[in-house]
C-alpha positions in Angstrom: -74.7 -29.0 -50.6 -75.6 -32.6 -49.5 -78.4 -34.5 -51.1 -80.8 -34.0 -48.2 -80.3 -30.2 -48.1 -80.7 -30.0 -51.9 -83.9 -32.0 -51.7 -85.2 -29.7 -49.0 -84.3 -26.5 -51.0 -86.0 -27.9 -54.1 -89.2 -28.8 -52.3 -89.6 -26.5 -49.2 -89.6 -22.8 -48.8 -88.5 -21.4 -45.4 -88.0 -17.9 -44.0 -84.4 -17.5 -44.8 -84.8 -18.7 -48.4 -87.8 -16.4 -48.8 -85.7 -13.4 -47.5 -83.0 -14.2 -50.1 -85.6 -14.5 -52.9 -87.2 -11.2 -51.9 -83.8 -9.5 -52.0 -83.2 -11.0 -55.4 -86.5 -9.8 -56.7 -85.9 -6.3 -55.4 -82.4 -6.3 -56.9 -83.6 -7.3 -60.3 -86.4 -4.8 -60.3 -83.9 -2.1 -59.2 -81.7 -2.9 -62.2 -84.7 -2.6 -64.5 -86.7 0.1 -62.8 -86.1 2.7 -65.5 -87.1 0.4 -68.2 -90.4 -0.2 -66.4 -90.8 3.6 -65.9 -90.6 4.1 -69.7 -93.6 1.7 -70.2 -95.8 4.8 -70.0 -99.0 5.0 -72.0 -98.6 8.8 -72.4 -95.2 9.7 -73.9 -94.5 12.0 -71.0 -91.4 12.0 -68.7 -93.5 11.2 -65.7 -93.4 7.3 -65.6 -92.8 6.1 -62.1 -94.2 2.6 -61.9 -90.8 1.0 -61.7 -89.6 3.3 -58.9 -92.9 2.9 -57.0 -92.8 -0.9 -57.1 -89.0 -0.9 -56.3 -89.5 1.3 -53.2 -92.5 -0.7 -52.1 -90.6 -4.0 -52.0 -87.4 -2.4 -50.7 -89.4 -1.1 -47.7 -90.2 -4.8 -47.0 -86.6 -5.7 -47.4 -85.6 -3.0 -44.9 -88.1 -4.4 -42.4 -86.4 -7.8 -42.7 -83.0 -6.4 -41.6 -83.9 -6.9 -38.0 -85.3 -10.4 -38.5 -83.1 -13.5 -38.6 -85.5 -16.4 -38.7 -86.1 -19.6 -40.6 -89.8 -19.4 -39.8 -91.7 -18.7 -43.0 -94.7 -17.1 -41.4 -92.7 -14.7 -39.4 -90.5 -13.6 -42.3 -93.5 -13.2 -44.7 -95.5 -11.2 -42.2 -92.6 -8.8 -41.6 -91.9 -8.5 -45.3 -95.5 -7.8 -46.2 -96.0 -5.3 -43.4 -93.0 -3.4 -44.4 -94.3 -3.3 -48.0 -97.7 -2.2 -46.8 -96.3 0.9 -45.0 -93.9 1.6 -47.9 -96.4 1.1 -50.7 -96.3 3.9 -53.4 -98.5 4.3 -56.5 -101.3 2.1 -57.5 -99.0 -0.7 -58.7 -97.1 -0.5 -55.4 -100.3 -0.7 -53.3 -101.5 -3.7 -55.4 -98.1 -5.3 -55.0 -98.3 -4.9 -51.2 -101.8 -6.3 -51.1 -100.6 -9.3 -53.1 -97.9 -10.0 -50.5 -100.4 -9.4 -47.7 -102.6 -12.1 -49.1 -99.7 -14.4 -49.4 -98.8 -13.7 -45.7 -102.3 -15.0 -44.8 -101.6 -18.2 -46.8 -98.3 -18.7 -45.0 -99.8 -18.1 -41.5 -98.4 -20.6 -39.0 -96.2 -22.2 -41.7 -92.6 -22.8 -40.8 -92.0 -24.1 -44.3 -94.1 -24.5 -47.4 -94.1 -26.9 -50.4 -95.3 -26.0 -53.9 -99.0 -26.7 -53.1 -98.9 -24.3 -50.0 -97.1 -21.7 -52.1 -99.7 -22.0 -54.8 -102.5 -21.6 -52.2 -100.7 -18.5 -50.7 -100.3 -16.9 -54.1 -104.0 -17.6 -54.9 -105.0 -15.8 -51.7 -102.6 -13.0 -52.7 -104.3 -12.5 -56.1 -107.7 -12.5 -54.5 -106.7 -9.8 -52.0 -105.0 -7.8 -54.8 -108.2 -7.8 -56.8 -110.3 -6.9 -53.7 -108.1 -3.9 -53.1 -109.2 -2.3 -56.4 -112.7 -0.9 -56.5 -113.1 -1.6 -60.3 -110.4 -4.1 -61.4 -109.1 -3.6 -64.9 -107.9 -6.5 -67.0 -104.7 -6.1 -68.9 -102.9 -4.8 -65.8 -100.7 -6.2 -63.1 -103.8 -7.9 -61.7 -104.2 -10.0 -64.9 -100.5 -10.9 -65.0 -100.7 -12.1 -61.4 -103.9 -14.0 -61.8 -103.1 -15.8 -65.1 -99.6 -16.8 -64.0 -100.7 -18.1 -60.6 -103.6 -20.0 -62.1 -101.3 -21.6 -64.7 -98.6 -22.6 -62.1 -101.2 -24.0 -59.6 -102.9 -26.0 -62.3 -99.5 -27.7 -63.1 -98.8 -28.8 -59.6 -98.4 -32.6 -59.2 -97.1 -34.8 -56.4 -93.7 -34.5 -58.0 -93.7 -30.7 -58.1 -90.9 -28.8 -56.3 -90.8 -25.1 -55.5 -88.3 -24.7 -58.3 -90.7 -26.2 -60.9 -93.5 -24.1 -59.5 -91.7 -20.8 -59.8 -90.4 -21.9 -63.3 -94.0 -22.3 -64.4 -95.0 -19.1 -62.7 -92.4 -17.0 -64.4 -93.0 -18.7 -67.8 -96.7 -17.8 -67.8 -96.0 -14.3 -66.4 -93.9 -13.6 -69.5 -96.7 -14.8 -71.8 -99.4 -12.9 -69.8 -97.5 -9.7 -69.9 -97.1 -9.9 -73.7 -100.9 -10.3 -74.0 -101.8 -7.2 -72.0 -102.0 -4.9 -75.1 -104.7 -7.2 -76.4 -106.8 -6.4 -73.4 -106.2 -2.7 -73.1 -106.5 -0.5 -76.2 -104.4 2.3 -74.7 -101.5 -0.1 -74.3 -101.8 -1.3 -77.9 -102.0 2.3 -79.2 -98.9 3.3 -77.2 -97.1 0.1 -78.3 -96.2 -0.9 -74.7 -97.0 -3.7 -72.3 -98.4 -3.0 -68.8 -95.8 -1.4 -66.6 -97.1 -2.9 -63.3 -97.2 -6.3 -64.8 -93.6 -5.8 -66.0 -92.5 -4.8 -62.5 -94.1 -7.9 -61.0 -92.4 -10.1 -63.6 -89.0 -8.7 -62.6 -89.7 -9.4 -59.0 -90.8 -12.9 -59.5 -88.0 -13.6 -62.0 -85.6 -12.4 -59.3 -87.3 -14.9 -56.9 -86.8 -17.6 -59.5 -83.1 -16.8 -60.2 -82.1 -16.9 -56.6 -84.0 -20.2 -56.2 -81.9 -21.6 -59.0 -78.6 -20.4 -57.5 -78.1 -17.4 -59.8 -76.4 -14.2 -58.7 -78.1 -10.9 -59.3 -75.9 -7.8 -59.2 -77.5 -4.5 -58.3 -76.8 -1.3 -56.5 -77.2 -1.4 -52.7 -80.6 -0.6 -51.4 -80.8 2.9 -49.9 -84.3 4.1 -49.1 -83.1 7.4 -47.7 -80.4 8.8 -50.0 -79.5 12.0 -48.1 -76.3 14.0 -48.3 -74.0 13.7 -45.2 -75.0 16.0 -42.3 -72.8 19.1 -41.7 -71.7 18.4 -38.1 -69.8 21.7 -37.8 -72.9 23.5 -36.4 -72.6 21.6 -33.1 -69.2 21.8 -31.3 -67.7 21.0 -27.9 -69.0 24.3 -26.7 -72.6 24.1 -28.1 -75.6 23.7 -25.9 -78.4 21.3 -26.6 -81.3 23.5 -27.5 -83.7 21.7 -29.8 -83.4 18.1 -28.4 -83.4 14.9 -30.4 -85.8 13.8 -33.2 -86.5 10.3 -32.1 -88.2 7.8 -34.4 -88.7 4.1 -34.0 -90.8 1.1 -34.9 -91.6 -1.0 -31.9 -92.6 -4.7 -32.3 -94.8 -5.5 -29.4 -93.9 -8.8 -27.8 -96.4 -11.3 -26.4 -93.9 -12.3 -23.8 -94.3 -8.7 -22.4 -97.8 -7.7 -23.2 -100.9 -8.8 -25.0 -99.6 -7.5 -28.4 -102.9 -7.6 -30.3 -104.9 -5.8 -27.6 -102.2 -3.4 -26.3 -103.6 0.1 -25.6 -101.2 2.4 -27.4 -102.5 5.4 -25.3 -100.0 4.2 -22.6 -97.1 5.1 -24.9 -98.7 8.2 -26.3 -99.3 9.7 -22.9 -95.8 9.0 -21.8 -94.3 10.6 -24.9 -96.5 13.8 -24.4 -95.0 14.1 -20.9 -91.3 14.2 -22.0 -91.5 15.8 -25.4 -93.5 17.3 -28.2 -94.4 16.8 -31.9 -95.6 13.4 -30.8 -96.7 10.8 -33.4 -97.7 7.4 -32.0 -100.0 4.9 -33.6 -100.4 1.1 -33.6 -100.7 -1.0 -36.8 -101.3 -4.6 -35.9 -98.7 -5.4 -33.3 -96.2 -2.7 -34.4 -96.2 0.8 -33.0 -94.7 3.7 -35.0 -93.3 6.5 -32.8 -92.0 10.0 -33.4 -91.1 12.5 -30.7 -88.9 15.5 -30.1 -87.3 15.2 -26.7 -84.2 16.0 -24.7 -84.2 12.5 -23.2 -84.4 9.9 -26.0 -82.9 7.3 -23.6 -86.1 7.5 -21.6 -88.1 6.8 -24.7 -86.1 3.7 -25.5 -86.2 2.4 -21.9 -90.0 3.0 -21.6 -90.9 1.3 -24.9 -88.7 -1.7 -24.2 -91.1 -2.6 -21.5 -93.6 -3.7 -24.2 -91.5 -4.9 -27.1 -88.3 -4.8 -29.1 -87.2 -2.3 -31.8 -87.4 -3.0 -35.5 -85.8 0.4 -36.3 -84.4 3.3 -34.3 -83.3 6.7 -35.5 -82.1 9.5 -33.2 -80.9 12.8 -34.7 -79.6 15.9 -33.0 -82.0 18.7 -34.1 -79.5 21.4 -33.4 -77.4 19.9 -36.2 -80.5 19.7 -38.4 -81.5 23.3 -37.5 -78.1 24.7 -38.5 -78.5 23.1 -41.9 -82.0 24.2 -42.4 -81.1 27.8 -41.6 -78.9 28.1 -44.7 -81.1 26.1 -47.1 -84.2 27.0 -49.0 -86.9 24.8 -47.5 -90.4 23.7 -48.5 -93.2 25.7 -46.9 -94.2 24.5 -43.5 -97.8 23.9 -42.5 -99.1 25.9 -39.5 -98.7 24.1 -36.2 -101.9 22.4 -35.1 -102.3 22.5 -31.3 -106.0 22.4 -30.5 -108.2 19.5 -31.3 -110.7 20.6 -33.9 -113.6 18.9 -35.8 -112.2 19.1 -39.3 -108.7 19.1 -40.9 -107.2 18.8 -44.4 -104.2 16.9 -45.8 -103.2 17.5 -49.5 -100.6 16.2 -51.8 -98.6 18.8 -53.6 -95.6 19.0 -55.9 -94.0 22.4 -56.2 -93.6 25.0 -53.4 -96.0 27.4 -55.1 -98.8 24.8 -55.2 -98.1 23.8 -51.6 -98.2 27.5 -50.5 -101.5 28.0 -52.3 -103.0 25.0 -50.5 -101.8 26.1 -47.1 -103.2 29.6 -47.7 -106.6 27.9 -48.5 -106.6 26.2 -45.1 -104.8 22.8 -45.6 -103.2 21.7 -42.4 -100.5 19.4 -43.7 -98.8 19.0 -47.1 -97.7 15.6 -48.2 -94.9 16.2 -50.7 -95.3 14.3 -53.9 -97.0 14.0 -57.3 -96.0 12.6 -60.6 -92.6 10.9 -60.5 -92.7 11.2 -56.7 -95.6 9.3 -55.3 -95.8 9.3 -51.4 -96.1 6.1 -49.5 -98.8 4.8 -47.2 -96.5 5.6 -44.3 -96.1 9.2 -45.6 -99.9 9.6 -45.3 -100.0 8.0 -41.8 -97.4 10.5 -40.6 -99.4 13.4 -42.1 -102.6 12.2 -40.5 -100.9 12.0 -37.1 -99.9 15.7 -37.4 -103.5 16.9 -37.9 -105.3 17.1 -34.5 -108.9 16.7 -35.9 -111.8 14.4 -35.5 -112.3 14.2 -39.3 -109.5 14.5 -41.8 -110.2 15.2 -45.5 -107.4 14.0 -47.8 -106.7 15.2 -51.3 -104.3 12.9 -53.2 -104.6 15.1 -56.3 -103.3 12.3 -58.5 -105.0 9.1 -59.7 -101.8 7.1 -59.0 -101.7 8.2 -55.4 -105.3 7.5 -54.5 -104.8 3.9 -53.5 -101.9 4.7 -51.1 -104.1 7.3 -49.4 -107.0 4.9 -49.1 -104.7 2.2 -47.7 -103.4 4.6 -45.0 -107.0 5.7 -44.2 -107.9 2.1 -43.5 -104.9 1.7 -41.2 -105.3 4.9 -39.2 -107.5 4.8 -36.2 -107.1 8.1 -34.3 -109.5 10.1 -36.6 -112.1 9.4 -39.3 -110.3 9.8 -42.5 -112.2 10.8 -45.7 -110.2 10.3 -48.9 -111.5 12.7 -51.5 -111.0 11.2 -55.0 -109.1 14.1 -56.5 -107.3 12.6 -59.4 -105.4 15.7 -60.5 -104.4 19.1 -59.3 -107.5 20.8 -60.6 -109.8 18.5 -58.7 -108.0 19.2 -55.5 -107.7 22.9 -56.0 -111.4 23.6 -56.6 -112.5 21.2 -53.9 -110.2 22.8 -51.3 -111.4 26.2 -52.4 -115.0 25.0 -51.7 -114.3 23.9 -48.1 -117.0 25.1 -45.8 -116.8 23.8 -42.2 -120.0 25.4 -41.0 -121.7 22.1 -41.7 -121.7 19.6 -38.8 -122.2 16.7 -41.1 -118.8 15.5 -42.4 -120.4 13.4 -45.2 -122.3 16.5 -46.4 -118.9 18.2 -46.7 -117.6 15.3 -48.7 -120.5 15.6 -51.1 -119.8 19.3 -51.5 -116.2 18.5 -52.4 -117.3 16.0 -55.0 -119.9 18.5 -56.4 -117.2 21.1 -56.8 -114.9 18.7 -58.7 -117.7 17.6 -61.0 -117.5 20.7 -63.2 -113.7 21.1 -63.5 -111.4 20.3 -66.4 -107.6 20.0 -65.9 -105.2 20.2 -68.8 -101.5 19.5 -68.9 -98.7 20.6 -71.2 -95.6 18.5 -71.4 -92.7 17.6 -73.7 -93.0 14.2 -75.4 -90.3 11.5 -74.9 -91.2 9.3 -77.9 -93.1 9.0 -81.1 -96.7 7.9 -80.7 -100.3 8.1 -82.0 -103.0 8.6 -79.3 -106.6 9.5 -79.9 -105.7 10.1 -83.5 -103.1 12.7 -82.6 -99.7 12.2 -84.2 -96.8 12.8 -81.8 -93.1 13.2 -82.5 -90.4 12.7 -79.9 -89.6 16.2 -78.6 -92.9 17.7 -79.5 -95.0 19.5 -76.8 -98.3 17.7 -76.1 -101.5 18.9 -74.5 -104.0 16.5 -72.8 -106.9 16.3 -70.4 -107.1 13.2 -68.3 -106.3 10.3 -70.6 -107.4 12.1 -73.7 -104.6 13.5 -75.9 -105.8 16.7 -77.6 -102.9 18.3 -79.4 -99.2 18.0 -80.3 -97.0 20.7 -81.8 -93.3 21.4 -82.2 -93.5 24.7 -80.3 -94.8 24.9 -76.8 -96.7 28.1 -77.5 -98.7 26.4 -80.2 -99.6 23.6 -77.9 -100.7 25.8 -75.0 -102.9 27.9 -77.3 -104.5 24.8 -78.9 -105.1 23.2 -75.5 -106.7 26.2 -74.0 -108.9 26.6 -77.0 -110.1 23.0 -76.8 -110.7 23.3 -73.0 -112.8 26.4 -73.4 -114.6 25.6 -76.6 -117.9 24.6 -75.0 -118.5 28.1 -73.8 -119.5 26.9 -70.3 -116.3 27.8 -68.4 -115.9 31.2 -66.9 -112.6 30.9 -64.9 -109.1 29.6 -65.8 -106.3 29.1 -63.3 -102.9 28.6 -64.8 -100.2 26.9 -62.7 -96.8 27.7 -64.1 -94.1 25.1 -63.7 -90.3 25.2 -63.3 -89.8 25.0 -67.0 -92.2 27.9 -67.8 -90.1 31.0 -68.6 -91.2 34.7 -68.2 -91.6 34.8 -72.0 -93.8 31.7 -72.0 -96.1 33.2 -69.4 -96.2 36.6 -71.2 -97.1 35.0 -74.5 -99.9 33.0 -72.8 -101.3 36.1 -71.0 -101.4 38.0 -74.3 -103.1 35.1 -76.1 -105.8 34.8 -73.4 -106.4 38.5 -73.4 -106.8 38.5 -77.1 -108.8 35.3 -77.6 -110.6 34.6 -74.4 -111.1 38.0 -72.9 -114.4 36.9 -71.3 -112.6 34.3 -69.2 -111.5 35.3 -65.7 -107.8 34.2 -65.6 -105.4 33.7 -62.6 -101.7 32.8 -62.8 -100.0 31.0 -60.0 -96.3 30.2 -59.8 -96.7 26.5 -59.0 -93.1 25.4 -59.3 -94.1 21.9 -60.4 -91.9 19.6 -62.3 -92.7 17.8 -65.6 -95.5 20.2 -66.7 -94.6 23.8 -67.8 -98.4 24.6 -67.6 -101.3 23.0 -65.8 -104.7 24.6 -66.6 -107.7 24.4 -64.4 -111.0 25.5 -66.1 -114.2 26.0 -64.1 
């Protein structure tokens, strides 16, 4: 490296360097994702912050694969947009908003010095805070704000981008270590904030690449699927099902007015040559999905308006032959006619998904604890529901922000995100759905009224020693909790389930208990609980549902 190039690398950030730094940040987080997952306040095997943040930034990295540019603004916009669509979990959404704010700061910048980077990060922090209705200090937000403020305050005329990121990472370490002093539940659990830790790994990866260090990590693979069995389609087969064709189209100003392009042009064309059409525009990018016998026509038509970021074409006859011999998740009923109201719900476990479908949900978004769906997953689900108003039930507090982010992006319907923070909230609200009312907001209020009187309890094995809410927990014990309140811990699961049910019903105001049995609930466990409820809570109407959920052998919903 000659002196002029070294000086430029020290003082200016361009698009190619940013792409390398982002890859380094993603790689370092990938190597430490499980460590971040374990920074869970509750000692339950459901920590997923590391995976959520990893998949969020990896979605941005995947978007960069089609971009080879030194222009900082272009690379940052592509990276942040990919992260926005791939955002998972609250920390992932906040991370995507941080980068979206940074993209605004780099707008029209081919390169950036330390001062410009500091300004962009400051905008990123502001946007991240604004994305949270009630920001909580002691979280990823605090770690981002304190470290950016510190690094910006130390900028001088002699500052380089290396000195800036060195200051940023140094203060990020210090800020992360202070998070337990700001959040009592972190101090009780003896952990630092997991989202802040994930952000530190990303920015430390940025810093290491900037300083010429190598970061070894597994290759990024967003879709880790087993190889297709191609034997179902031979030289004598006939094309029956067509091709599942998916693509991201970057509209080009050289071909159309990208910002003001009417996406109905593409939608109408797709409906004329195929079915299962999904087509919506986000900014200047159009996401397309269609089942068609002529994918070549799709590509040729769309190239009139832009260029492809990603293209995937799969022979559905091959897919169908595989599905025929596998146990698949329940499918939602096909929606053909436009209707006034529709529902989308998140579910983990085939039994829970089936229950929601039987109650009238149109589309299931697969996910829950340890498997948070992305913003893009919600966008795909919305596009499948042919309704004027779509009610969305995230059923998990850590999925709520991704659902809201998708609702803000989607424009083909009015999307109402119901703040169901657990399975019980969603279950009772969906049960209360009454579409005779022409006022969608009145229906939303009915959903929230239904959720106001429900209590949801969970039983899970513990993965470490802890003391929470005065409850002593040993690694391997079974714990019972409601929301963020730990209620009981015992060596035997039966003792925990009995104690949790007693505490949930002790006020005497509940009259109904629904029990969702998970994958780890045996027939003996269920029989024991049935006998206990019959003998000790005979006045409570009880229903058992084979939910099939992971992590929690029992989920109780008391109304």
